[in-house]
Backbone as JSON, one array per atom type, in Angstrom:
{
  "sequence": "XXXXXXXXXXXXXXXXXXXXXXXXXXXXXXXXXXXXXXXXXXXXXXXXXXXXXXXXXXXXXXXXXXXXXXXXXXXXXXXXXXXXXXXXXXXXXXXXXXXXXXXXXXXXXXXXXXXXXXXXXXXXXXXXXXXXXXXXXXXXXXXXXXXXXXXXXXXXXXXXXXXXXXXXXXXXXXXXXXXXXXXXXXXXXXXXXXXXXXXXXXXXXXXXXXXXXXXXXXXXXXXXXXXXXXXXXXXXXXXXXXXXXXXXX",
  "N": [[-46.03, -2.16, 40.81], [-43.85, -0.47, 41.33], [-41.97, -2.41, 41.94], [-41.75, -3.8, 39.5], [-40.75, -1.75, 37.9], [-38.31, -1.3, 39.17], [-37.08, -3.74, 38.71], [-36.89, -3.66, 35.93], [-35.19, -1.5, 35.61], [-32.86, -2.49, 36.77], [-32.29, -4.52, 34.96], [-31.78, -3.04, 32.61], [-29.53, -1.57, 33.4], [-27.78, -3.68, 33.8], [-27.52, -4.65, 31.18], [-26.28, -2.44, 30.05], [-23.8, -2.68, 31.13], [-22.95, -5.22, 30.27], [-23.02, -5.19, 27.41], [-20.93, -3.34, 26.46], [-18.74, -4.82, 27.44], [-18.96, -7.21, 25.99], [-18.67, -6.2, 23.42], [-16.09, -5.26, 23.6], [-14.78, -7.63, 23.72], [-14.75, -8.55, 21.15], [-12.5, -8.92, 18.7], [-10.74, -7.14, 16.18], [-10.22, -8.44, 12.91], [-7.12, -9.95, 12.27], [-4.74, -10.16, 9.83], [-2.67, -12.86, 8.58], [0.76, -12.81, 9.56], [3.99, -12.24, 8.13], [6.7, -12.76, 5.75], [6.8, -11.39, 2.37], [5.32, -13.49, 0.02], [6.63, -15.59, -2.61], [6.67, -16.78, -6.01], [7.71, -19.89, -7.58], [9.4, -19.03, -9.54], [10.44, -16.74, -8.55], [9.0, -14.36, -8.57], [6.87, -11.88, -7.02], [4.12, -13.18, -5.28], [0.75, -12.84, -5.62], [-1.41, -14.33, -5.0], [-4.48, -15.45, -3.47], [-7.36, -15.02, -1.29], [-8.96, -11.98, -0.99], [-9.85, -9.23, 1.07], [-11.47, -6.41, 0.08], [-11.52, -2.84, 0.39], [-14.66, -1.22, 0.56], [-15.58, 0.93, -1.9], [-17.66, 3.06, -2.78], [-17.64, 5.62, -3.73], [-15.25, 7.24, -5.38], [-14.15, 9.67, -4.7], [-14.1, 9.93, -2.0], [-12.42, 9.53, 1.1], [-11.77, 6.62, 3.05], [-11.72, 3.81, 5.31], [-8.78, 2.15, 4.63], [-8.66, 3.28, 2.12], [-7.79, 5.9, -0.12], [-8.96, 8.69, -1.68], [-9.69, 11.13, -4.3], [-10.69, 14.32, -3.76], [-11.7, 16.43, -5.44], [-12.53, 15.97, -8.65], [-10.83, 16.27, -11.77], [-12.6, 17.31, -14.02], [-13.31, 17.47, -17.53], [-15.23, 19.7, -19.67], [-17.06, 17.98, -21.0], [-16.95, 15.69, -19.35], [-17.89, 16.77, -16.91], [-20.5, 17.42, -17.61], [-21.54, 14.88, -18.14], [-21.39, 13.76, -15.58], [-23.09, 15.45, -14.15], [-25.6, 14.97, -15.27], [-26.15, 12.36, -14.63], [-28.3, 9.94, -13.23], [-29.13, 7.51, -11.15], [-31.65, 6.52, -10.65], [-32.91, 6.69, -13.04], [-32.06, 4.56, -14.36], [-29.56, 2.33, -14.02], [-26.86, 0.54, -15.33], [-25.91, -1.68, -13.89], [-28.09, -2.55, -12.51], [-29.39, -4.08, -14.32], [-27.87, -6.28, -14.36], [-25.67, -6.15, -16.02], [-22.18, -6.21, -17.05], [-19.96, -4.99, -14.55], [-17.58, -3.69, -15.09], [-14.02, -2.97, -14.91], [-12.95, -1.07, -12.97], [-15.18, -0.53, -11.26], [-15.72, -3.07, -10.33], [-13.46, -3.65, -8.8], [-13.98, -1.91, -6.77], [-16.1, -2.94, -5.28], [-17.7, -4.31, -2.28], [-17.57, -7.05, -1.9], [-15.61, -10.14, -1.6], [-12.46, -10.77, -3.34], [-10.73, -13.01, -5.31], [-7.42, -13.81, -6.18], [-5.63, -15.46, -8.65], [-2.62, -16.73, -9.79], [-0.07, -17.23, -12.2], [3.09, -17.74, -13.9], [2.45, -16.72, -16.32], [-0.18, -15.72, -16.38], [-2.56, -13.61, -14.66], [-5.29, -13.72, -12.66], [-8.33, -12.15, -11.94], [-10.84, -12.95, -9.75], [-13.89, -12.06, -9.15], [-16.23, -11.96, -6.57], [-18.61, -10.56, -6.72], [-21.3, -10.83, -8.74], [-20.03, -12.97, -9.88], [-18.06, -12.28, -11.73], [-15.11, -12.4, -13.8], [-11.68, -11.79, -14.73], [-9.04, -12.37, -16.86], [-5.65, -11.87, -17.1], [-2.87, -11.55, -19.18], [0.48, -11.64, -18.11], [3.0, -11.61, -19.09], [4.36, -9.69, -20.43], [3.41, -9.14, -22.99], [1.89, -7.26, -25.71], [-1.03, -5.09, -26.06], [-4.04, -6.56, -27.32], [-5.83, -6.31, -30.42], [-9.14, -5.6, -30.96], [-12.72, -6.01, -30.49], [-14.21, -3.49, -28.51], [-14.74, -3.82, -24.99], [-16.59, -4.52, -21.9], [-14.92, -4.88, -19.65], [-12.57, -4.13, -20.77], [-9.31, -4.42, -22.41], [-6.7, -6.06, -20.99], [-3.26, -6.1, -20.07], [-0.23, -7.18, -18.51], [2.83, -6.25, -16.8], [6.06, -6.47, -15.21], [7.56, -4.26, -12.89], [10.22, -4.31, -11.3], [9.42, -5.49, -8.15], [6.81, -4.79, -8.38], [3.69, -5.31, -9.84], [2.29, -4.28, -12.8], [-0.74, -3.56, -14.23], [-2.25, -2.89, -17.2], [-4.9, -1.4, -18.83], [-7.01, -1.0, -21.62], [-9.24, -0.09, -24.36], [-12.0, -0.01, -23.63], [-15.61, -0.21, -23.64], [-17.01, 2.01, -22.89], [-19.45, 1.98, -21.56], [-19.73, 1.65, -18.88], [-19.45, 2.69, -15.39], [-17.24, 4.46, -13.15], [-17.56, 4.05, -10.42], [-19.9, 3.2, -7.74], [-21.51, 5.43, -7.17], [-21.56, 6.69, -9.57], [-19.61, 8.12, -11.08], [-18.33, 9.22, -14.18], [-16.81, 7.75, -17.15], [-15.15, 7.55, -20.34], [-14.96, 5.89, -23.59], [-12.34, 6.21, -24.04], [-10.87, 5.65, -21.86], [-7.98, 4.86, -20.03], [-6.77, 2.64, -17.94], [-4.71, 2.1, -15.22], [-3.31, -0.2, -13.07], [-1.47, -0.77, -10.15], [0.2, -3.17, -8.37], [1.52, -4.07, -5.27], [3.1, -6.07, -2.79], [3.71, -5.73, 0.34], [4.0, -7.38, 2.54], [3.01, -10.57, 3.96], [0.27, -10.36, 4.57], [-0.98, -8.23, 3.18], [-1.92, -6.22, 0.31], [-0.77, -3.5, -1.48], [-2.46, -1.23, -3.39], [-2.76, 0.67, -6.31], [-4.68, 2.73, -8.33], [-4.77, 4.26, -11.37], [-6.43, 6.66, -13.17], [-6.79, 7.54, -16.4], [-8.14, 9.46, -18.7], [-8.65, 11.27, -21.31], [-10.9, 12.41, -22.48], [-12.77, 12.66, -20.47], [-11.46, 13.69, -18.22], [-9.19, 16.28, -17.29], [-6.62, 15.67, -16.62], [-4.58, 12.85, -15.57], [-5.56, 10.96, -12.65], [-5.52, 9.47, -9.33], [-6.41, 6.64, -7.24], [-5.86, 5.12, -4.16], [-5.44, 2.13, -2.23], [-5.72, -0.51, 0.28], [-5.57, -3.99, 0.29], [-6.63, -6.79, 2.19], [-5.47, -9.9, 3.25], [-7.49, -12.79, 3.46], [-7.46, -15.67, 4.68], [-9.39, -17.14, 5.92], [-11.69, -17.02, 4.47], [-13.83, -18.12, 1.78], [-14.7, -18.07, -1.67], [-18.02, -17.31, -2.82], [-20.93, -18.31, -4.67], [-22.54, -16.02, -6.88], [-25.33, -14.96, -8.29], [-26.82, -13.2, -10.91], [-29.22, -12.33, -13.1], [-30.91, -10.65, -14.57], [-30.64, -9.51, -17.05], [-31.21, -11.31, -19.0], [-32.43, -11.45, -21.89], [-33.75, -13.25, -23.57], [-35.24, -14.67, -21.77], [-37.02, -12.82, -20.42], [-38.28, -11.75, -22.63], [-39.68, -13.8, -23.59], [-38.73, -15.87, -25.25], [-37.6, -18.13, -24.19], [-38.77, -20.41, -21.68], [-39.72, -19.82, -18.25], [-37.93, -21.61, -15.87], [-39.23, -24.4, -14.02], [-39.47, -25.18, -10.53]],
  "CA": [[-45.53, -1.29, 39.74], [-42.5, -0.04, 41.68], [-41.07, -3.57, 41.85], [-41.49, -4.06, 38.08], [-39.88, -0.68, 37.42], [-36.98, -1.54, 39.71], [-36.51, -4.88, 38.01], [-36.56, -3.21, 34.57], [-34.02, -0.63, 35.71], [-31.71, -3.35, 37.01], [-31.99, -5.21, 33.7], [-31.18, -2.06, 31.7], [-28.17, -1.29, 33.87], [-26.97, -4.87, 33.54], [-27.23, -4.66, 29.74], [-25.34, -1.36, 29.78], [-22.48, -3.17, 31.51], [-22.6, -6.41, 29.5], [-22.82, -4.9, 26.0], [-19.57, -2.87, 26.2], [-17.79, -5.9, 27.68], [-19.05, -8.12, 24.85], [-18.09, -5.52, 22.26], [-14.65, -5.2, 23.79], [-14.24, -8.96, 23.49], [-14.68, -8.81, 19.72], [-11.27, -8.38, 18.18], [-10.68, -6.92, 14.74], [-9.47, -9.49, 12.22], [-5.7, -9.69, 12.02], [-4.26, -11.05, 8.78], [-1.43, -13.57, 8.94], [1.99, -12.04, 9.43], [5.09, -12.97, 7.53], [7.33, -12.08, 4.61], [6.13, -11.42, 1.07], [5.51, -14.79, -0.64], [7.09, -15.55, -4.0], [6.47, -17.97, -6.82], [8.92, -20.68, -7.8], [10.28, -18.28, -10.45], [10.97, -15.6, -7.82], [8.12, -13.2, -8.63], [5.93, -11.7, -5.91], [2.92, -13.98, -5.49], [-0.41, -12.12, -5.1], [-2.52, -15.28, -4.89], [-5.19, -15.5, -2.21], [-8.68, -14.38, -1.21], [-8.66, -10.67, -0.44], [-10.9, -8.29, 1.49], [-11.27, -5.1, -0.53], [-12.33, -1.77, 0.97], [-15.8, -0.82, -0.25], [-15.36, 2.3, -2.38], [-18.77, 3.46, -3.65], [-17.36, 6.96, -4.22], [-13.8, 7.37, -5.48], [-13.7, 10.96, -4.18], [-14.17, 9.92, -0.54], [-11.5, 8.71, 1.87], [-12.4, 5.67, 3.95], [-10.75, 2.85, 5.84], [-7.97, 1.47, 3.62], [-8.8, 3.91, 0.81], [-7.54, 7.33, -0.26], [-9.51, 9.15, -2.95], [-9.4, 12.5, -4.74], [-11.93, 15.03, -3.44], [-12.2, 17.19, -6.58], [-12.08, 15.34, -9.88], [-10.52, 17.27, -12.8], [-13.47, 17.06, -15.16], [-13.44, 18.29, -18.73], [-16.65, 20.09, -19.81], [-17.85, 16.79, -21.33], [-17.04, 14.86, -18.16], [-18.74, 17.44, -15.93], [-21.88, 17.29, -18.07], [-21.93, 13.48, -17.93], [-21.58, 13.56, -14.15], [-24.24, 16.23, -13.71], [-26.88, 14.42, -15.75], [-26.34, 10.97, -14.22], [-29.31, 9.68, -12.22], [-29.29, 6.05, -11.07], [-33.08, 6.21, -10.66], [-33.33, 6.62, -14.42], [-31.55, 3.32, -14.92], [-28.12, 2.06, -13.94], [-26.63, -0.72, -16.04], [-25.71, -2.81, -12.98], [-29.41, -3.04, -12.13], [-29.76, -5.07, -15.32], [-26.85, -7.34, -14.26], [-24.64, -6.02, -17.04], [-20.86, -6.24, -16.42], [-19.63, -3.8, -13.77], [-16.35, -3.06, -15.55], [-12.88, -3.25, -14.04], [-12.85, -0.16, -11.83], [-16.3, -0.69, -10.33], [-15.58, -4.39, -9.72], [-12.45, -3.54, -7.75], [-14.54, -1.09, -5.69], [-17.21, -3.57, -4.56], [-17.33, -4.81, -0.94], [-17.42, -8.51, -1.87], [-14.22, -10.6, -1.73], [-11.84, -10.97, -4.64], [-9.64, -13.98, -5.29], [-6.4, -13.68, -7.22], [-4.9, -16.67, -9.0], [-1.48, -16.23, -10.54], [1.01, -18.09, -12.7], [4.11, -16.9, -14.54], [1.91, -16.18, -17.57], [-1.49, -15.08, -16.21], [-3.04, -13.08, -13.39], [-6.75, -13.78, -12.8], [-9.23, -11.56, -10.96], [-12.11, -13.65, -9.58], [-14.73, -11.2, -8.34], [-17.45, -12.61, -6.1], [-19.72, -9.77, -7.25], [-21.84, -11.34, -10.01], [-19.13, -14.03, -10.37], [-17.26, -11.81, -12.86], [-13.69, -12.7, -13.75], [-10.85, -11.19, -15.78], [-7.75, -13.06, -16.95], [-4.7, -10.9, -17.65], [-1.51, -12.04, -19.43], [1.47, -10.8, -17.41], [4.32, -11.99, -19.61], [4.94, -8.58, -21.16], [2.87, -8.99, -24.34], [1.22, -5.99, -25.98], [-2.49, -5.17, -26.13], [-4.66, -7.14, -28.5], [-6.76, -5.44, -31.14], [-10.42, -6.3, -31.08], [-13.93, -5.29, -30.13], [-14.21, -2.9, -27.18], [-15.51, -4.65, -24.06], [-16.96, -3.94, -20.61], [-13.75, -4.89, -18.77], [-11.41, -3.66, -21.51], [-8.24, -5.36, -22.73], [-5.66, -5.88, -19.98], [-1.99, -6.81, -20.13], [0.56, -6.84, -17.34], [4.29, -6.39, -16.83], [6.69, -6.26, -13.91], [8.53, -3.2, -12.65], [10.78, -4.8, -10.06], [8.46, -6.32, -7.43], [5.47, -4.25, -8.6], [3.0, -5.76, -11.04], [1.52, -3.19, -13.41], [-1.77, -4.05, -15.16], [-2.62, -1.78, -18.07], [-6.15, -1.77, -19.49], [-7.57, -0.06, -22.6], [-10.29, -0.65, -25.22], [-13.29, -0.11, -22.94], [-16.74, 0.17, -24.49], [-17.56, 3.29, -22.42], [-20.81, 1.81, -21.06], [-19.72, 1.45, -17.44], [-19.13, 3.83, -14.53], [-16.06, 4.19, -12.34], [-17.92, 3.65, -9.07], [-21.33, 3.03, -7.5], [-22.2, 6.71, -7.21], [-21.77, 7.0, -10.97], [-18.63, 8.97, -11.77], [-18.28, 8.72, -15.55], [-15.6, 7.66, -17.96], [-15.48, 7.37, -21.75], [-14.27, 4.75, -24.21], [-10.92, 6.55, -24.11], [-10.27, 5.36, -20.56], [-6.76, 4.07, -19.89], [-6.73, 2.33, -16.52], [-3.44, 1.48, -14.81], [-3.32, -0.7, -11.7], [-0.16, -1.15, -9.66], [0.07, -4.07, -7.23], [2.71, -4.38, -4.5], [2.76, -6.86, -1.61], [4.77, -5.43, 1.29], [4.13, -8.47, 3.49], [2.1, -11.68, 3.66], [-1.15, -10.09, 4.8], [-1.55, -7.04, 2.54], [-1.56, -5.72, -1.02], [-0.92, -2.06, -1.72], [-3.03, -1.12, -4.73], [-2.92, 2.03, -6.84], [-5.45, 2.78, -9.57], [-4.6, 5.53, -12.06], [-7.46, 6.87, -14.19], [-6.33, 8.45, -17.44], [-9.22, 9.51, -19.7], [-8.59, 12.66, -21.76], [-12.22, 12.92, -22.84], [-13.55, 12.91, -19.25], [-10.68, 14.42, -17.22], [-8.13, 17.13, -17.85], [-5.33, 15.06, -16.29], [-4.73, 11.58, -14.84], [-5.66, 11.03, -11.2], [-5.39, 8.13, -8.79], [-7.04, 6.15, -6.02], [-5.0, 4.11, -3.54], [-6.13, 1.34, -1.21], [-5.04, -1.68, 0.81], [-6.32, -5.24, 0.35], [-6.23, -7.61, 3.33], [-5.58, -11.34, 3.01], [-8.48, -13.48, 4.29], [-7.4, -17.13, 4.5], [-10.57, -17.75, 6.53], [-12.82, -16.84, 3.56], [-13.89, -18.78, 0.49], [-15.6, -17.39, -2.59], [-19.36, -17.84, -2.92], [-21.63, -18.06, -5.94], [-23.35, -14.8, -6.91], [-26.04, -15.05, -9.57], [-27.66, -12.04, -11.25], [-29.55, -12.69, -14.48], [-32.04, -9.87, -15.09], [-30.42, -9.06, -18.42], [-31.44, -12.42, -19.9], [-33.52, -10.98, -22.74], [-34.52, -14.39, -24.08], [-36.18, -15.09, -20.74], [-38.13, -11.9, -20.19], [-39.0, -11.48, -23.87], [-40.52, -14.96, -23.85], [-38.2, -16.87, -26.18], [-37.44, -19.34, -23.42], [-39.72, -20.45, -20.58], [-39.18, -19.77, -16.9], [-37.81, -22.99, -15.35], [-40.05, -24.74, -12.86], [-38.7, -25.84, -9.46]],
  "C": [[-44.09, -0.87, 40.03], [-41.52, -1.19, 41.54], [-40.72, -3.87, 40.4], [-40.56, -3.0, 37.51], [-38.44, -0.9, 37.89], [-36.29, -2.68, 38.99], [-36.07, -4.49, 36.6], [-35.3, -2.36, 34.59], [-32.76, -1.45, 35.92], [-31.29, -4.05, 35.72], [-31.3, -4.29, 32.71], [-29.75, -1.77, 32.09], [-27.24, -2.47, 33.61], [-26.57, -4.96, 32.08], [-26.2, -3.6, 29.41], [-23.92, -1.77, 30.13], [-22.03, -4.29, 30.6], [-22.25, -6.08, 28.06], [-21.42, -4.35, 25.71], [-18.52, -3.96, 26.4], [-17.76, -6.86, 26.51], [-18.4, -7.51, 23.63], [-16.57, -5.49, 22.36], [-13.99, -6.55, 23.52], [-14.12, -9.32, 22.02], [-13.44, -8.12, 19.15], [-11.34, -8.22, 16.66], [-9.81, -8.0, 14.1], [-8.02, -9.06, 11.99], [-5.21, -10.66, 10.96], [-2.99, -11.75, 9.21], [-0.21, -12.69, 8.69], [3.07, -12.9, 8.81], [5.65, -12.21, 6.35], [6.5, -12.21, 3.33], [6.37, -12.78, 0.39], [5.93, -14.6, -2.1], [6.8, -16.86, -4.7], [7.79, -18.7, -6.99], [9.93, -19.94, -8.69], [10.83, -17.01, -9.79], [10.12, -14.35, -7.85], [7.27, -13.1, -7.37], [4.64, -12.43, -6.24], [1.73, -13.27, -4.81], [-1.61, -13.04, -4.88], [-3.16, -15.22, -3.5], [-6.58, -14.91, -2.35], [-8.5, -13.09, -0.41], [-9.92, -9.91, -0.06], [-10.55, -6.93, 0.92], [-12.04, -4.04, 0.25], [-13.48, -1.43, 0.02], [-15.63, 0.65, -0.61], [-16.5, 2.69, -3.33], [-18.55, 4.82, -4.3], [-15.85, 7.18, -4.2], [-13.27, 8.71, -4.97], [-13.61, 10.97, -2.66], [-13.07, 9.03, 0.07], [-12.29, 7.81, 2.8], [-11.32, 4.75, 4.48], [-10.07, 2.12, 4.68], [-8.14, 2.06, 2.23], [-8.51, 5.41, 0.89], [-8.0, 7.76, -1.64], [-9.03, 10.55, -3.32], [-10.69, 13.3, -4.64], [-12.53, 15.75, -4.64], [-11.66, 16.57, -7.87], [-11.88, 16.39, -10.97], [-11.31, 17.05, -14.09], [-13.18, 18.0, -16.34], [-14.89, 18.77, -18.8], [-17.54, 18.88, -20.14], [-18.03, 15.91, -20.11], [-17.97, 15.45, -17.11], [-20.21, 17.31, -16.31], [-22.4, 15.87, -17.87], [-22.21, 13.2, -16.46], [-22.84, 14.27, -13.66], [-25.56, 15.57, -14.1], [-27.13, 12.99, -15.28], [-27.35, 10.87, -13.09], [-29.58, 8.18, -12.21], [-30.75, 5.64, -11.13], [-33.63, 6.09, -12.08], [-32.76, 5.38, -15.13], [-30.04, 3.23, -14.84], [-27.88, 0.67, -14.51], [-26.44, -1.91, -15.11], [-27.04, -3.37, -12.49], [-29.95, -4.05, -13.12], [-28.74, -6.21, -15.38], [-25.84, -7.3, -15.4], [-23.28, -5.91, -16.36], [-20.5, -4.91, -15.76], [-18.48, -3.02, -14.4], [-15.25, -3.22, -14.51], [-12.85, -2.38, -12.8], [-13.95, -0.42, -10.8], [-16.27, -2.06, -9.66], [-14.56, -4.37, -8.59], [-13.02, -2.79, -6.54], [-15.59, -1.79, -4.85], [-16.76, -4.14, -3.22], [-17.13, -6.32, -0.88], [-15.96, -8.92, -2.04], [-13.78, -10.71, -3.18], [-10.74, -12.0, -4.46], [-8.7, -13.71, -6.46], [-5.73, -15.03, -7.41], [-3.83, -16.26, -10.0], [-0.54, -17.35, -10.97], [2.07, -17.18, -13.3], [3.57, -16.21, -15.78], [0.64, -15.37, -17.37], [-1.74, -14.67, -14.77], [-4.56, -13.01, -13.53], [-7.44, -13.11, -11.62], [-10.49, -12.43, -10.92], [-12.94, -12.83, -8.61], [-15.96, -11.97, -7.88], [-18.68, -11.88, -6.62], [-20.1, -10.28, -8.64], [-20.99, -12.43, -10.65], [-18.37, -13.59, -11.62], [-15.82, -12.25, -12.7], [-12.99, -11.98, -14.89], [-9.5, -11.86, -15.73], [-6.78, -12.18, -17.73], [-3.37, -11.58, -17.94], [-0.49, -11.09, -18.81], [2.89, -11.12, -17.87], [4.92, -10.91, -20.5], [4.41, -8.38, -22.56], [2.12, -7.67, -24.49], [-0.28, -6.2, -26.05], [-2.94, -5.82, -27.44], [-5.56, -6.1, -29.16], [-8.06, -6.21, -31.34], [-11.57, -5.41, -30.69], [-13.79, -4.73, -28.71], [-15.14, -3.67, -26.26], [-15.77, -3.91, -22.75], [-15.75, -3.83, -19.68], [-12.49, -4.4, -19.48], [-10.41, -4.78, -21.79], [-7.07, -5.08, -21.81], [-4.42, -6.69, -20.3], [-1.17, -6.35, -18.93], [2.05, -6.99, -17.58], [4.84, -6.07, -15.45], [7.62, -5.05, -13.95], [9.15, -3.51, -11.29], [9.8, -5.76, -9.41], [7.03, -5.81, -7.56], [4.9, -4.78, -9.9], [2.11, -4.64, -11.55], [0.55, -3.8, -14.43], [-2.35, -2.86, -15.89], [-3.84, -2.2, -18.89], [-6.66, -0.65, -20.38], [-8.71, -0.77, -23.34], [-11.58, -0.96, -24.46], [-14.41, 0.32, -23.88], [-17.41, 1.47, -24.03], [-18.95, 3.2, -21.83], [-20.88, 1.62, -19.55], [-19.45, 2.76, -16.71], [-17.95, 3.45, -13.64], [-16.4, 3.66, -10.96], [-19.44, 3.6, -8.92], [-22.1, 4.33, -7.62], [-22.35, 7.24, -8.63], [-20.79, 7.93, -11.64], [-18.33, 8.38, -13.15], [-16.86, 8.47, -16.06], [-16.06, 7.46, -19.4], [-14.79, 6.12, -22.3], [-12.79, 5.03, -24.42], [-10.18, 6.25, -22.8], [-9.04, 4.46, -20.7], [-6.58, 3.87, -18.39], [-5.44, 1.58, -16.19], [-3.58, 1.07, -13.34], [-1.92, -1.17, -11.33], [-0.33, -1.96, -8.37], [1.43, -4.28, -6.58], [2.27, -5.15, -3.25], [3.87, -6.68, -0.57], [5.01, -6.52, 2.31], [3.11, -9.54, 3.13], [0.65, -11.25, 3.66], [-1.77, -8.96, 4.03], [-1.07, -6.88, 1.1], [-1.76, -4.21, -1.02], [-1.32, -1.88, -3.18], [-3.2, 0.34, -5.12], [-3.64, 1.93, -8.18], [-5.32, 4.17, -10.17], [-5.61, 5.62, -13.19], [-6.98, 7.95, -15.16], [-7.35, 8.41, -18.58], [-9.32, 10.95, -20.21], [-9.93, 13.24, -22.19], [-13.0, 13.36, -21.6], [-12.82, 13.78, -18.25], [-9.53, 15.18, -17.88], [-6.74, 16.58, -17.58], [-5.57, 13.73, -15.58], [-4.85, 11.84, -13.33], [-5.71, 9.61, -10.64], [-6.17, 7.91, -7.5], [-6.12, 5.07, -5.45], [-5.76, 3.39, -2.43], [-5.26, 0.17, -0.76], [-6.0, -2.86, 0.82], [-5.76, -6.07, 1.5], [-6.47, -9.09, 3.03], [-6.56, -11.97, 3.99], [-8.41, -14.99, 4.05], [-8.59, -17.86, 5.11], [-11.8, -17.63, 5.64], [-12.68, -17.74, 2.34], [-14.91, -18.06, -0.37], [-16.96, -18.1, -2.63], [-19.95, -17.53, -4.29], [-22.49, -16.81, -5.81], [-24.02, -14.77, -8.28], [-26.95, -13.85, -9.76], [-27.96, -12.15, -12.74], [-30.63, -11.83, -15.12], [-31.84, -9.39, -16.53], [-30.62, -10.18, -19.44], [-32.66, -12.11, -20.77], [-34.37, -12.13, -23.27], [-35.55, -14.86, -23.07], [-37.34, -14.12, -20.63], [-38.83, -11.44, -21.46], [-39.75, -12.72, -24.36], [-39.99, -15.99, -24.82], [-37.84, -18.17, -25.5], [-38.37, -19.25, -22.22], [-38.99, -20.38, -19.23], [-39.09, -21.19, -16.36], [-38.66, -23.2, -14.12], [-39.19, -25.43, -11.81], [-38.81, -27.36, -9.55]]
}
């Protein structure tokens, strides 16, 4: 018994030494270093696969994210926030579109593809995408949508993406902070070097908040990552209402 105890103690002590050494050997990812890349036309090029900070709660600070602790709710906004209960049904549980803000907040990678005319968000989360004209055109008029209507323009080396015409059916983040169909979302993208994007999100919604407020974060370039397929189909009413049959393997 004593010998077995001694052997166990030696093993535990050995693990106590080995584990910190192994942990110390794991280095944090370092993005490639270098100057800000530019397109052939001279614009800052934001193309690449990016690691986004996971921001389930826009009021909380976290690694690579700065939030706003106290949101300036209107009475309507405060009531919407107070009554929200994900257990009573959250639209993302039915695989409905996350919306622009909540998609930017997810922990999955995001790829950006850019030309002189368009800027495309490719979100791994649910394989959502959004294509934004960045040639200075004005907003289109049409049906309100989950991701809204986005247009972009340049302010020096900063790309500003302006989004309106939301349908008001989404939430700003995972925890459920509300917005209305009056939401005006402004995103500002700057690339100080090869490995990072500085991102600012300004939320302007006069029905939900008494004044505009912002969230800032840093995206990290991940040339070692590739996008993966993400399928979520629970909102396929034709399937679960029986109009089409479940496919057989």
